[in-house]
N, CA, C and O atoms as a Tinker XYZ file with bonds, in Angstrom:
   524  protein
     1  N      0.844000   -1.171000    0.000000    73     2
     2  CA     0.000000    0.000000    0.000000    64     1     3
     3  C      0.888000    1.232000    0.000000    63     2     4     5
     4  O      1.973000    1.208000    0.581000    81     3
     5  N      0.459000    2.285000   -0.626000    73     3     6
     6  CA     1.194000    3.522000   -0.719000    64     5     7
     7  C      1.462000    4.096000    0.672000    63     6     8     9
     8  O      0.581000    4.094000    1.532000    81     7
     9  N      2.678000    4.586000    0.884000    73     7    10
    10  CA     3.022000    5.164000    2.183000    64     9    11
    11  C      2.156000    6.370000    2.527000    63    10    12    13
    12  O      2.012000    6.711000    3.701000    81    11
    13  N      1.585000    7.010000    1.529000    73    11    14
    14  CA     0.789000    8.203000    1.771000    64    13    15
    15  C     -0.661000    7.880000    2.128000    63    14    16    17
    16  O     -1.521000    8.757000    2.044000    81    15
    17  N     -0.945000    6.648000    2.521000    73    15    18
    18  CA    -2.289000    6.276000    2.917000    64    17    19
    19  C     -2.725000    7.057000    4.143000    63    18    20    21
    20  O     -3.884000    7.458000    4.251000    81    19
    21  N     -1.804000    7.273000    5.063000    73    19    22
    22  CA    -2.094000    8.061000    6.269000    64    21    23
    23  C     -0.914000    8.998000    6.494000    63    22    24    25
    24  O      0.235000    8.563000    6.576000    81    23
    25  N     -1.211000   10.279000    6.591000    73    23    26
    26  CA    -0.184000   11.295000    6.709000    64    25    27
    27  C     -0.463000   12.186000    7.902000    63    26    28    29
    28  O     -1.554000   12.746000    8.007000    81    27
    29  N      0.507000   12.334000    8.813000    73    27    30
    30  CA     0.277000   13.235000    9.939000    64    29    31
    31  C      0.262000   14.680000    9.473000    63    30    32    33
    32  O      1.035000   15.069000    8.597000    81    31
    33  N     -0.614000   15.467000   10.059000    73    31    34
    34  CA    -0.646000   16.903000    9.807000    64    33    35
    35  C      0.059000   17.544000   10.987000    63    34    36    37
    36  O     -0.429000   17.486000   12.115000    81    35
    37  N      1.190000   18.147000   10.732000    73    35    38
    38  CA     1.976000   18.750000   11.804000    64    37    39
    39  C      1.675000   20.242000   11.879000    63    38    40    41
    40  O      1.160000   20.830000   10.928000    81    39
    41  N      1.996000   20.837000   13.001000    73    39    42
    42  CA     1.839000   22.272000   13.149000    64    41    43
    43  C      0.420000   22.676000   13.489000    63    42    44    45
    44  O     -0.335000   21.909000   14.088000    81    43
    45  N      0.072000   23.875000   13.104000    73    43    46
    46  CA    -1.219000   24.452000   13.459000    64    45    47
    47  C     -2.351000   23.858000   12.642000    63    46    48    49
    48  O     -2.280000   23.800000   11.415000    81    47
    49  N     -3.374000   23.427000   13.314000    73    47    50
    50  CA    -4.597000   22.964000   12.670000    64    49    51
    51  C     -5.690000   23.921000   13.109000    63    50    52    53
    52  O     -5.859000   24.166000   14.303000    81    51
    53  N     -6.430000   24.460000   12.158000    73    51    54
    54  CA    -7.394000   25.518000   12.459000    64    53    55
    55  C     -8.494000   25.112000   13.420000    63    54    56    57
    56  O     -8.961000   25.948000   14.193000    81    55
    57  N     -8.924000   23.866000   13.401000    73    55    58
    58  CA   -10.103000   23.485000   14.175000    64    57    59
    59  C     -9.764000   22.714000   15.443000    63    58    60    61
    60  O    -10.464000   21.765000   15.794000    81    59
    61  N     -8.702000   23.110000   16.132000    73    59    62
    62  CA    -8.350000   22.427000   17.374000    64    61    63
    63  C     -9.463000   22.592000   18.396000    63    62    64    65
    64  O    -10.086000   23.651000   18.474000    81    63
    65  N     -9.715000   21.543000   19.185000    73    63    66
    66  CA   -10.727000   21.668000   20.235000    64    65    67
    67  C    -10.226000   22.546000   21.370000    63    66    68    69
    68  O     -9.032000   22.826000   21.478000    81    67
    69  N    -11.143000   22.968000   22.200000    73    67    70
    70  CA   -10.777000   23.778000   23.357000    64    69    71
    71  C    -10.022000   22.916000   24.358000    63    70    72    73
    72  O    -10.390000   21.768000   24.605000    81    71
    73  N     -8.977000   23.472000   24.925000    73    71    74
    74  CA    -8.223000   22.761000   25.954000    64    73    75
    75  C     -9.067000   22.594000   27.202000    63    74    76    77
    76  O     -9.787000   23.510000   27.600000    81    75
    77  N     -8.978000   21.427000   27.819000    73    75    78
    78  CA    -9.783000   21.194000   29.009000    64    77    79
    79  C     -9.089000   21.672000   30.284000    63    78    80    81
    80  O     -9.711000   21.723000   31.345000    81    79
    81  N     -7.809000   22.022000   30.186000    73    79    82
    82  CA    -7.105000   22.401000   31.406000    64    81    83
    83  C     -6.190000   23.608000   31.244000    63    82    84    85
    84  O     -5.385000   23.882000   32.134000    81    83
    85  N     -6.287000   24.326000   30.148000    73    83    86
    86  CA    -5.514000   25.544000   29.969000    64    85    87
    87  C     -4.057000   25.351000   29.606000    63    86    88    89
    88  O     -3.335000   26.337000   29.460000    81    87
    89  N     -3.600000   24.131000   29.456000    73    87    90
    90  CA    -2.219000   23.862000   29.089000    64    89    91
    91  C     -2.094000   23.712000   27.571000    63    90    92    93
    92  O     -3.065000   23.916000   26.843000    81    91
    93  N     -0.901000   23.356000   27.099000    73    91    94
    94  CA    -0.685000   23.132000   25.677000    64    93    95
    95  C     -1.120000   21.718000   25.291000    63    94    96    97
    96  O     -1.223000   20.826000   26.133000    81    95
    97  N     -1.371000   21.542000   23.995000    73    95    98
    98  CA    -1.603000   20.202000   23.467000    64    97    99
    99  C     -0.269000   19.502000   23.303000    63    98   100   101
   100  O      0.740000   20.130000   22.983000    81    99
   101  N     -0.270000   18.202000   23.523000    73    99   102
   102  CA     0.887000   17.377000   23.205000    64   101   103
   103  C      0.521000   16.461000   22.059000    63   102   104   105
   104  O     -0.597000   15.948000   22.008000    81   103
   105  N      1.444000   16.248000   21.140000    73   103   106
   106  CA     1.244000   15.261000   20.080000    64   105   107
   107  C      1.578000   13.901000   20.671000    63   106   108   109
   108  O      2.708000   13.691000   21.113000    81   107
   109  N      0.632000   12.974000   20.692000    73   107   110
   110  CA     0.992000   11.642000   21.187000    64   109   111
   111  C      1.974000   10.982000   20.226000    63   110   112   113
   112  O      1.899000   11.174000   19.013000    81   111
   113  N      2.889000   10.205000   20.783000    73   111   114
   114  CA     3.791000    9.418000   19.943000    64   113   115
   115  C      2.968000    8.330000   19.278000    63   114   116   117
   116  O      2.129000    7.699000   19.921000    81   115
   117  N      3.207000    8.110000   17.989000    73   115   118
   118  CA     2.373000    7.202000   17.211000    64   117   119
   119  C      3.236000    6.219000   16.428000    63   118   120   121
   120  O      4.269000    6.581000   15.865000    81   119
   121  N      2.787000    4.973000   16.408000    73   119   122
   122  CA     3.332000    3.960000   15.509000    64   121   123
   123  C      2.202000    3.555000   14.571000    63   122   124   125
   124  O      1.045000    3.479000   14.985000    81   123
   125  N      2.531000    3.297000   13.321000    73   123   126
   126  CA     1.534000    2.822000   12.359000    64   125   127
   127  C      2.077000    1.542000   11.743000    63   126   128   129
   128  O      3.187000    1.507000   11.213000    81   127
   129  N      1.268000    0.497000   11.825000    73   127   130
   130  CA     1.643000   -0.810000   11.291000    64   129   131
   131  C      0.677000   -1.185000   10.167000    63   130   132   133
   132  O     -0.487000   -0.785000   10.176000    81   131
   133  N      1.171000   -1.950000    9.210000    73   131   134
   134  CA     0.321000   -2.374000    8.105000    64   133   135
   135  C      0.264000   -3.893000    8.041000    63   134   136   137
   136  O      1.288000   -4.573000    8.106000    81   135
   137  N     -0.948000   -4.408000    7.912000    73   135   138
   138  CA    -1.159000   -5.822000    7.638000    64   137   139
   139  C     -1.812000   -5.910000    6.264000    63   138   140   141
   140  O     -2.007000   -4.895000    5.596000    81   139
   141  N     -2.139000   -7.099000    5.858000    73   139   142
   142  CA    -2.771000   -7.275000    4.554000    64   141   143
   143  C     -4.127000   -6.579000    4.486000    63   142   144   145
   144  O     -4.515000   -6.087000    3.426000    81   143
   145  N     -4.852000   -6.531000    5.606000    73   143   146
   146  CA    -6.216000   -6.016000    5.599000    64   145   147
   147  C     -6.426000   -4.654000    6.238000    63   146   148   149
   148  O     -7.488000   -4.054000    6.075000    81   147
   149  N     -5.427000   -4.156000    6.967000    73   147   150
   150  CA    -5.651000   -2.895000    7.670000    64   149   151
   151  C     -4.352000   -2.202000    8.027000    63   150   152   153
   152  O     -3.271000   -2.789000    7.973000    81   151
   153  N     -4.486000   -0.934000    8.394000    73   151   154
   154  CA    -3.431000   -0.206000    9.065000    64   153   155
   155  C     -3.840000   -0.126000   10.528000    63   154   156   157
   156  O     -5.023000    0.020000   10.837000    81   155
   157  N     -2.873000   -0.219000   11.425000    73   155   158
   158  CA    -3.148000   -0.109000   12.854000    64   157   159
   159  C     -2.312000    1.051000   13.382000    63   158   160   161
   160  O     -1.086000    1.057000   13.276000    81   159
   161  N     -3.007000    2.028000   13.951000    73   159   162
   162  CA    -2.362000    3.202000   14.515000    64   161   163
   163  C     -2.354000    3.037000   16.026000    63   162   164   165
   164  O     -3.401000    2.819000   16.636000    81   163
   165  N     -1.174000    3.139000   16.634000    73   163   166
   166  CA    -1.022000    3.033000   18.085000    64   165   167
   167  C     -0.534000    4.380000   18.600000    63   166   168   169
   168  O      0.554000    4.830000   18.240000    81   167
   169  N     -1.332000    5.019000   19.436000    73   167   170
   170  CA    -0.991000    6.339000   19.957000    64   169   171
   171  C     -0.836000    6.270000   21.473000    63   170   172   173
   172  O     -1.762000    5.874000   22.181000    81   171
   173  N      0.344000    6.658000   21.967000    73   171   174
   174  CA     0.595000    6.669000   23.409000    64   173   175
   175  C     -0.073000    7.894000   24.027000    63   174   176   177
   176  O      0.276000    9.032000   23.711000    81   175
   177  N     -1.037000    7.645000   24.909000    73   175   178
   178  CA    -1.755000    8.734000   25.569000    64   177   179
   179  C     -2.014000    8.360000   27.025000    63   178   180   181
   180  O     -3.163000    8.145000   27.413000    81   179
   181  N     -0.948000    8.280000   27.842000    73   179   182
   182  CA    -1.141000    7.891000   29.238000    64   181   183
   183  C     -1.858000    8.970000   30.033000    63   182   184   185
   184  O     -1.797000   10.155000   29.706000    81   183
   185  N     -2.538000    8.532000   31.082000    73   183   186
   186  CA    -3.142000    9.458000   32.018000    64   185   187
   187  C     -4.558000    9.875000   31.712000    63   186   188   189
   188  O     -5.076000   10.794000   32.347000    81   187
   189  N     -5.203000    9.226000   30.754000    73   187   190
   190  CA    -6.594000    9.572000   30.458000    64   189   191
   191  C     -7.459000    8.330000   30.575000    63   190   192   193
   192  O     -6.973000    7.203000   30.485000    81   191
   193  N     -8.733000    8.555000   30.776000    73   191   194
   194  CA    -9.656000    7.424000   30.793000    64   193   195
   195  C    -10.251000    7.282000   29.394000    63   194   196   197
   196  O    -10.334000    8.263000   28.655000    81   195
   197  N    -10.662000    6.076000   29.027000    73   195   198
   198  CA   -11.226000    5.873000   27.682000    64   197   199
   199  C    -12.403000    6.796000   27.377000    63   198   200   201
   200  O    -12.619000    7.155000   26.220000    81   199
   201  N    -13.163000    7.184000   28.396000    73   199   202
   202  CA   -14.307000    8.070000   28.153000    64   201   203
   203  C    -13.879000    9.486000   27.770000    63   202   204   205
   204  O    -14.696000   10.271000   27.289000    81   203
   205  N    -12.609000    9.814000   27.979000    73   203   206
   206  CA   -12.107000   11.138000   27.621000    64   205   207
   207  C    -11.311000   11.151000   26.317000    63   206   208   209
   208  O    -10.627000   12.127000   26.009000    81   207
   209  N    -11.406000   10.062000   25.557000    73   207   210
   210  CA   -10.769000   10.005000   24.243000    64   209   211
   211  C    -11.834000   10.266000   23.189000    63   210   212   213
   212  O    -12.880000    9.618000   23.169000    81   211
   213  N    -11.553000   11.217000   22.322000    73   211   214
   214  CA   -12.456000   11.510000   21.221000    64   213   215
   215  C    -11.732000   11.233000   19.916000    63   214   216   217
   216  O    -10.598000   11.668000   19.712000    81   215
   217  N    -12.399000   10.509000   19.042000    73   215   218
   218  CA   -11.831000   10.137000   17.751000    64   217   219
   219  C    -12.847000   10.516000   16.692000    63   218   220   221
   220  O    -13.995000   10.074000   16.735000    81   219
   221  N    -12.418000   11.344000   15.734000    73   219   222
   222  CA   -13.324000   11.824000   14.694000    64   221   223
   223  C    -12.737000   11.547000   13.321000    63   222   224   225
   224  O    -11.522000   11.602000   13.128000    81   223
   225  N    -13.608000   11.249000   12.378000    73   223   226
   226  CA   -13.201000   11.173000   10.975000    64   225   227
   227  C    -14.115000   12.098000   10.191000    63   226   228   229
   228  O    -15.332000   11.914000   10.164000    81   227
   229  N    -13.515000   13.097000    9.552000    73   227   230
   230  CA   -14.298000   14.058000    8.780000    64   229   231
   231  C    -13.448000   14.609000    7.648000    63   230   232   233
   232  O    -12.303000   15.010000    7.857000    81   231
   233  N    -14.014000   14.627000    6.450000    73   231   234
   234  CA   -13.373000   15.196000    5.261000    64   233   235
   235  C    -11.965000   14.643000    5.055000    63   234   236   237
   236  O    -11.044000   15.387000    4.719000    81   235
   237  N    -11.802000   13.339000    5.257000    73   235   238
   238  CA   -10.519000   12.690000    5.029000    64   237   239
   239  C     -9.518000   12.821000    6.159000    63   238   240   241
   240  O     -8.396000   12.327000    6.044000    81   239
   241  N     -9.896000   13.480000    7.257000    73   239   242
   242  CA    -8.980000   13.650000    8.385000    64   241   243
   243  C     -9.429000   12.832000    9.582000    63   242   244   245
   244  O    -10.603000   12.843000    9.952000    81   243
   245  N     -8.486000   12.124000   10.183000    73   243   246
   246  CA    -8.707000   11.394000   11.421000    64   245   247
   247  C     -8.131000   12.240000   12.547000    63   246   248   249
   248  O     -6.932000   12.519000   12.567000    81   247
   249  N     -8.984000   12.650000   13.487000    73   247   250
   250  CA    -8.564000   13.513000   14.586000    64   249   251
   251  C     -8.618000   12.734000   15.893000    63   250   252   253
   252  O     -9.620000   12.092000   16.211000    81   251
   253  N     -7.523000   12.802000   16.644000    73   251   254
   254  CA    -7.424000   12.178000   17.959000    64   253   255
   255  C     -7.332000   13.294000   18.989000    63   254   256   257
   256  O     -6.489000   14.184000   18.878000    81   255
   257  N     -8.210000   13.241000   20.000000    73   255   258
   258  CA    -8.155000   14.220000   21.079000    64   257   259
   259  C     -8.376000   13.486000   22.391000    63   258   260   261
   260  O     -9.418000   12.862000   22.595000    81   259
   261  N     -7.406000   13.561000   23.265000    73   259   262
   262  CA    -7.517000   12.962000   24.591000    64   261   263
   263  C     -7.507000   14.045000   25.644000    63   262   264   265
   264  O     -6.553000   14.816000   25.742000    81   263
   265  N     -8.566000   14.106000   26.434000    73   263   266
   266  CA    -8.670000   15.124000   27.477000    64   265   267
   267  C     -8.155000   14.566000   28.796000    63   266   268   269
   268  O     -8.637000   13.545000   29.286000    81   267
   269  N     -7.168000   15.251000   29.359000    73   267   270
   270  CA    -6.600000   14.839000   30.638000    64   269   271
   271  C     -7.183000   15.727000   31.724000    63   270   272   273
   272  O     -7.099000   16.953000   31.652000    81   271
   273  N     -7.771000   15.100000   32.722000    73   271   274
   274  CA    -8.291000   15.867000   33.849000    64   273   275
   275  C     -7.153000   16.061000   34.844000    63   274   276   277
   276  O     -6.491000   15.098000   35.230000    81   275
   277  N     -6.925000   17.308000   35.260000    73   275   278
   278  CA    -5.823000   17.561000   36.197000    64   277   279
   279  C     -6.059000   16.878000   37.543000    63   278   280   281
   280  O     -7.186000   16.774000   38.026000    81   279
   281  N     -4.962000   16.422000   38.124000    73   279   282
   282  CA    -5.050000   15.837000   39.462000    64   281   283
   283  C     -5.311000   16.945000   40.468000    63   282   284   285
   284  O     -4.717000   18.019000   40.370000    81   283
   285  N     -6.189000   16.703000   41.433000    73   283   286
   286  CA    -6.432000   17.729000   42.452000    64   285   287
   287  C     -5.176000   17.905000   43.308000    63   286   288   289
   288  O     -4.504000   16.935000   43.660000    81   287
   289  N     -4.882000   19.137000   43.627000    73   287   290
   290  CA    -3.709000   19.439000   44.455000    64   289   291
   291  C     -4.107000   19.314000   45.917000    63   290   292   293
   292  O     -5.019000   19.986000   46.400000    81   291
   293  N     -3.398000   18.435000   46.600000    73   291   294
   294  CA    -3.626000   18.238000   48.035000    64   293   295
   295  C     -2.312000   18.568000   48.726000    63   294   296   297
   296  O     -1.286000   17.943000   48.460000    81   295
   297  N     -2.349000   19.534000   49.595000    73   295   298
   298  CA    -1.139000   19.920000   50.310000    64   297   299
   299  C     -0.247000   20.820000   49.470000    63   298   300   301
   300  O     -0.633000   21.280000   48.396000    81   299
   301  N      0.943000   21.058000   49.977000    73   299   302
   302  CA     1.926000   21.917000   49.323000    64   301   303
   303  C      2.659000   21.121000   48.251000    63   302   304   305
   304  O      3.135000   20.018000   48.519000    81   303
   305  N      2.755000   21.661000   47.048000    73   303   306
   306  CA     3.446000   20.984000   45.949000    64   305   307
   307  C      4.948000   21.160000   46.121000    63   306   308   309
   308  O      5.448000   22.285000   46.141000    81   307
   309  N      5.665000   20.050000   46.246000    73   307   310
   310  CA     7.115000   20.080000   46.380000    64   309   311
   311  C      7.813000   19.762000   45.062000    63   310   312   313
   312  O      8.912000   20.248000   44.796000    81   311
   313  N      7.180000   18.964000   44.265000    73   311   314
   314  CA     7.713000   18.608000   42.945000    64   313   315
   315  C      6.519000   18.317000   42.052000    63   314   316   317
   316  O      5.598000   17.611000   42.461000    81   315
   317  N      6.524000   18.857000   40.828000    73   315   318
   318  CA     5.386000   18.679000   39.924000    64   317   319
   319  C      5.893000   18.345000   38.524000    63   318   320   321
   320  O      6.111000   19.238000   37.706000    81   319
   321  N      6.079000   17.058000   38.257000    73   319   322
   322  CA     6.564000   16.621000   36.948000    64   321   323
   323  C      5.462000   15.995000   36.094000    63   322   324   325
   324  O      5.699000   15.639000   34.939000    81   323
   325  N      4.291000   15.863000   36.642000    73   323   326
   326  CA     3.202000   15.230000   35.902000    64   325   327
   327  C      2.189000   16.287000   35.476000    63   326   328   329
   328  O      1.029000   16.258000   35.888000    81   327
   329  N      2.643000   17.209000   34.655000    73   327   330
   330  CA     1.785000   18.292000   34.193000    64   329   331
   331  C      0.571000   17.736000   33.466000    63   330   332   333
   332  O      0.663000   16.749000   32.736000    81   331
   333  N     -0.546000   18.373000   33.675000    73   331   334
   334  CA    -1.753000   17.997000   32.955000    64   333   335
   335  C     -1.698000   18.596000   31.556000    63   334   336   337
   336  O     -1.253000   19.730000   31.377000    81   335
   337  N     -2.139000   17.851000   30.589000    73   335   338
   338  CA    -2.124000   18.291000   29.202000    64   337   339
   339  C     -3.146000   17.479000   28.423000    63   338   340   341
   340  O     -3.541000   16.390000   28.841000    81   339
   341  N     -3.558000   18.005000   27.317000    73   339   342
   342  CA    -4.433000   17.272000   26.408000    64   341   343
   343  C     -3.597000   16.772000   25.242000    63   342   344   345
   344  O     -2.618000   17.405000   24.847000    81   343
   345  N     -3.987000   15.644000   24.703000    73   343   346
   346  CA    -3.342000   15.091000   23.522000    64   345   347
   347  C     -4.165000   15.474000   22.298000    63   346   348   349
   348  O     -5.395000   15.487000   22.345000    81   347
   349  N     -3.476000   15.786000   21.203000    73   347   350
   350  CA    -4.191000   16.169000   19.989000    64   349   351
   351  C     -3.309000   15.878000   18.783000    63   350   352   353
   352  O     -2.137000   16.253000   18.743000    81   351
   353  N     -3.895000   15.205000   17.805000    73   351   354
   354  CA    -3.157000   14.925000   16.579000    64   353   355
   355  C     -4.146000   14.663000   15.460000    63   354   356   357
   356  O     -5.223000   14.113000   15.686000    81   355
   357  N     -3.773000   15.062000   14.247000    73   355   358
   358  CA    -4.629000   14.888000   13.076000    64   357   359
   359  C     -3.831000   14.181000   11.993000    63   358   360   361
   360  O     -2.657000   14.477000   11.769000    81   359
   361  N     -4.496000   13.231000   11.322000    73   359   362
   362  CA    -3.905000   12.493000   10.209000    64   361   363
   363  C     -4.834000   12.590000    9.013000    63   362   364   365
   364  O     -6.055000   12.553000    9.161000    81   363
   365  N     -4.254000   12.714000    7.833000    73   363   366
   366  CA    -5.034000   12.682000    6.600000    64   365   367
   367  C     -5.005000   11.264000    6.063000    63   366   368   369
   368  O     -3.938000   10.664000    5.929000    81   367
   369  N     -6.183000   10.726000    5.755000    73   367   370
   370  CA    -6.301000    9.377000    5.195000    64   369   371
   371  C     -6.664000    9.494000    3.724000    63   370   372   373
   372  O     -7.460000   10.352000    3.345000    81   371
   373  N     -6.088000    8.639000    2.900000    73   371   374
   374  CA    -6.498000    8.666000    1.502000    64   373   375
   375  C     -7.639000    7.682000    1.282000    63   374   376   377
   376  O     -8.141000    7.084000    2.234000    81   375
   377  N     -8.039000    7.518000    0.052000    73   375   378
   378  CA    -9.188000    6.668000   -0.269000    64   377   379
   379  C     -8.926000    5.181000   -0.059000    63   378   380   381
   380  O     -9.840000    4.371000   -0.214000    81   379
   381  N     -7.702000    4.808000    0.291000    73   379   382
   382  CA    -7.385000    3.407000    0.510000    64   381   383
   383  C     -7.901000    2.850000    1.823000    63   382   384   385
   384  O     -7.757000    1.656000    2.084000    81   383
   385  N     -8.502000    3.697000    2.662000    73   383   386
   386  CA    -9.048000    3.286000    3.954000    64   385   387
   387  C    -10.568000    3.274000    3.873000    63   386   388   389
   388  O    -11.175000    4.194000    3.326000    81   387
   389  N    -11.180000    2.228000    4.420000    73   387   390
   390  CA   -12.643000    2.144000    4.483000    64   389   391
   391  C    -13.098000    2.861000    5.752000    63   390   392   393
   392  O    -13.160000    2.263000    6.827000    81   391
   393  N    -13.413000    4.134000    5.615000    73   391   394
   394  CA   -13.716000    4.990000    6.769000    64   393   395
   395  C    -14.908000    4.503000    7.577000    63   394   396   397
   396  O    -14.967000    4.740000    8.783000    81   395
   397  N    -15.850000    3.837000    6.948000    73   395   398
   398  CA   -17.044000    3.358000    7.659000    64   397   399
   399  C    -16.744000    2.211000    8.621000    63   398   400   401
   400  O    -17.576000    1.881000    9.466000    81   399
   401  N    -15.576000    1.607000    8.503000    73   399   402
   402  CA   -15.252000    0.448000    9.337000    64   401   403
   403  C    -14.130000    0.717000   10.343000    63   402   404   405
   404  O    -13.584000   -0.223000   10.921000    81   403
   405  N    -13.781000    1.992000   10.557000    73   403   406
   406  CA   -12.742000    2.333000   11.531000    64   405   407
   407  C    -13.243000    2.007000   12.940000    63   406   408   409
   408  O    -14.365000    2.356000   13.308000    81   407
   409  N    -12.394000    1.333000   13.720000    73   407   410
   410  CA   -12.714000    1.024000   15.110000    64   409   411
   411  C    -11.520000    1.406000   15.986000    63   410   412   413
   412  O    -10.408000    1.594000   15.492000    81   411
   413  N    -11.767000    1.516000   17.291000    73   411   414
   414  CA   -10.681000    1.876000   18.200000    64   413   415
   415  C    -10.952000    1.330000   19.586000    63   414   416   417
   416  O    -12.100000    1.131000   19.984000    81   415
   417  N     -9.864000    1.092000   20.319000    73   415   418
   418  CA    -9.969000    0.757000   21.733000    64   417   419
   419  C     -8.784000    1.382000   22.455000    63   418   420   421
   420  O     -7.790000    1.758000   21.833000    81   419
   421  N     -8.901000    1.487000   23.761000    73   419   422
   422  CA    -7.887000    2.141000   24.577000    64   421   423
   423  C     -7.553000    1.227000   25.744000    63   422   424   425
   424  O     -8.417000    0.868000   26.544000    81   423
   425  N     -6.266000    0.854000   25.825000    73   423   426
   426  CA    -5.826000   -0.033000   26.898000    64   425   427
   427  C     -4.447000    0.392000   27.390000    63   426   428   429
   428  O     -3.540000    0.643000   26.597000    81   427
   429  N     -4.309000    0.466000   28.695000    73   427   430
   430  CA    -3.023000    0.716000   29.336000    64   429   431
   431  C     -2.281000    1.916000   28.739000    63   430   432   433
   432  O     -1.072000    1.863000   28.511000    81   431
   433  N     -3.027000    3.000000   28.488000    73   431   434
   434  CA    -2.410000    4.226000   28.006000    64   433   435
   435  C     -2.153000    4.296000   26.522000    63   434   436   437
   436  O     -1.525000    5.244000   26.050000    81   435
   437  N     -2.623000    3.312000   25.770000    73   435   438
   438  CA    -2.394000    3.301000   24.321000    64   437   439
   439  C     -3.732000    3.219000   23.596000    63   438   440   441
   440  O     -4.533000    2.318000   23.842000    81   439
   441  N     -3.959000    4.181000   22.696000    73   439   442
   442  CA    -5.121000    4.153000   21.826000    64   441   443
   443  C     -4.757000    3.335000   20.599000    63   442   444   445
   444  O     -3.768000    3.627000   19.926000    81   443
   445  N     -5.551000    2.313000   20.303000    73   443   446
   446  CA    -5.318000    1.457000   19.136000    64   445   447
   447  C     -6.456000    1.703000   18.151000    63   446   448   449
   448  O     -7.616000    1.417000   18.450000    81   447
   449  N     -6.122000    2.232000   16.982000    73   447   450
   450  CA    -7.116000    2.547000   15.958000    64   449   451
   451  C     -6.917000    1.588000   14.785000    63   450   452   453
   452  O     -5.836000    1.511000   14.202000    81   451
   453  N     -7.971000    0.870000   14.458000    73   451   454
   454  CA    -7.940000   -0.065000   13.325000    64   453   455
   455  C     -8.528000    0.632000   12.103000    63   454   456   457
   456  O     -9.676000    1.075000   12.113000    81   455
   457  N     -7.723000    0.717000   11.057000    73   455   458
   458  CA    -8.103000    1.403000    9.833000    64   457   459
   459  C     -8.149000    0.376000    8.699000    63   458   460   461
   460  O     -7.145000    0.159000    8.021000    81   459
   461  N     -9.305000   -0.252000    8.492000    73   459   462
   462  CA    -9.405000   -1.302000    7.471000    64   461   463
   463  C     -9.165000   -0.747000    6.069000    63   462   464   465
   464  O     -9.612000    0.348000    5.730000    81   463
   465  N     -8.463000   -1.518000    5.281000    73   463   466
   466  CA    -8.230000   -1.117000    3.894000    64   465   467
   467  C     -9.509000   -1.317000    3.092000    63   466   468   469
   468  O    -10.244000   -2.285000    3.287000    81   467
   469  N     -9.750000   -0.391000    2.198000    73   467   470
   470  CA   -10.865000   -0.540000    1.268000    64   469   471
   471  C    -10.524000   -1.684000    0.317000    63   470   472   473
   472  O     -9.350000   -1.938000    0.046000    81   471
   473  N    -11.532000   -2.368000   -0.185000    73   471   474
   474  CA   -11.297000   -3.511000   -1.068000    64   473   475
   475  C    -10.396000   -3.153000   -2.238000    63   474   476   477
   476  O     -9.581000   -3.972000   -2.662000    81   475
   477  N    -10.530000   -1.954000   -2.763000    73   475   478
   478  CA    -9.722000   -1.546000   -3.912000    64   477   479
   479  C     -8.229000   -1.459000   -3.563000    63   478   480   481
   480  O     -7.382000   -1.576000   -4.448000    81   479
   481  N     -7.905000   -1.254000   -2.283000    73   479   482
   482  CA    -6.518000   -1.100000   -1.859000    64   481   483
   483  C     -5.870000   -2.416000   -1.443000    63   482   484   485
   484  O     -4.651000   -2.479000   -1.287000    81   483
   485  N     -6.665000   -3.464000   -1.263000    73   483   486
   486  CA    -6.122000   -4.738000   -0.819000    64   485   487
   487  C     -5.445000   -5.466000   -1.982000    63   486   488   489
   488  O     -5.930000   -5.440000   -3.114000    81   487
   489  N     -4.323000   -6.110000   -1.685000    73   487   490
   490  CA    -3.693000   -6.901000   -2.737000    64   489   491
   491  C     -4.567000   -8.097000   -3.089000    63   490   492   493
   492  O     -5.216000   -8.681000   -2.221000    81   491
   493  N     -4.578000   -8.447000   -4.339000    73   491   494
   494  CA    -5.353000   -9.612000   -4.749000    64   493   495
   495  C     -4.620000  -10.321000   -5.868000    63   494   496   497
   496  O     -3.912000   -9.707000   -6.665000    81   495
   497  N     -4.806000  -11.605000   -5.905000    73   495   498
   498  CA    -4.191000  -12.404000   -6.948000    64   497   499
   499  C     -5.150000  -12.436000   -8.142000    63   498   500   501
   500  O     -6.361000  -12.589000   -7.987000    81   499
   501  N     -4.581000  -12.290000   -9.314000    73   499   502
   502  CA    -5.366000  -12.282000  -10.536000    64   501   503
   503  C     -5.137000  -13.611000  -11.247000    63   502   504   505
   504  O     -4.004000  -13.988000  -11.545000    81   503
   505  N     -6.220000  -14.297000  -11.506000    73   503   506
   506  CA    -6.148000  -15.590000  -12.156000    64   505   507
   507  C     -5.765000  -15.403000  -13.612000    63   506   508   509
   508  O     -6.318000  -14.557000  -14.316000    81   507
   509  N     -4.820000  -16.199000  -14.043000    73   507   510
   510  CA    -4.372000  -16.159000  -15.439000    64   509   511
   511  C     -4.996000  -17.355000  -16.135000    63   510   512   513
   512  O     -4.826000  -18.496000  -15.707000    81   511
   513  N     -5.702000  -17.090000  -17.188000    73   511   514
   514  CA    -6.340000  -18.185000  -17.932000    64   513   515
   515  C     -5.571000  -18.456000  -19.224000    63   514   516   517
   516  O     -4.806000  -17.621000  -19.707000    81   515
   517  N     -5.799000  -19.638000  -19.758000    73   515   518
   518  CA    -5.158000  -19.979000  -21.024000    64   517   519
   519  C     -6.266000  -20.251000  -22.060000    63   518   520   521
   520  O     -7.360000  -20.697000  -21.712000    81   519
   521  N     -5.970000  -19.984000  -23.285000    73   519   522
   522  CA    -6.953000  -20.182000  -24.359000    64   521   523
   523  C     -6.914000  -21.569000  -24.905000    63   522   524
   524  O     -7.678000  -21.896000  -25.814000    81   523
């Protein structure tokens, strides 16, 4: 399958969602794997619950947004290395993905998005006949 099947959009995206905690967005680290039938996108997004992950597909763009709820501050803060932040990333998908069959699950801090290949993009063997 063409490498340009899924392309990250870096930098400023006009339609970013509102931040839930006033901090900056972080781009989750992503791995993309290809099998015969699908692409699998794995996005590291620790510190959120599955109910706070939003995944949208619109106009050829796959948008990932993970809302992190800040931990309540109890007592005097002596060290603060676990800053609250939201995750946000957008990918452009080409026509080789069957958008109606995209599924996702979230386990142990990793969002796994299954992007099934459209039938036209799947490899197939062509039967050769003889006369």
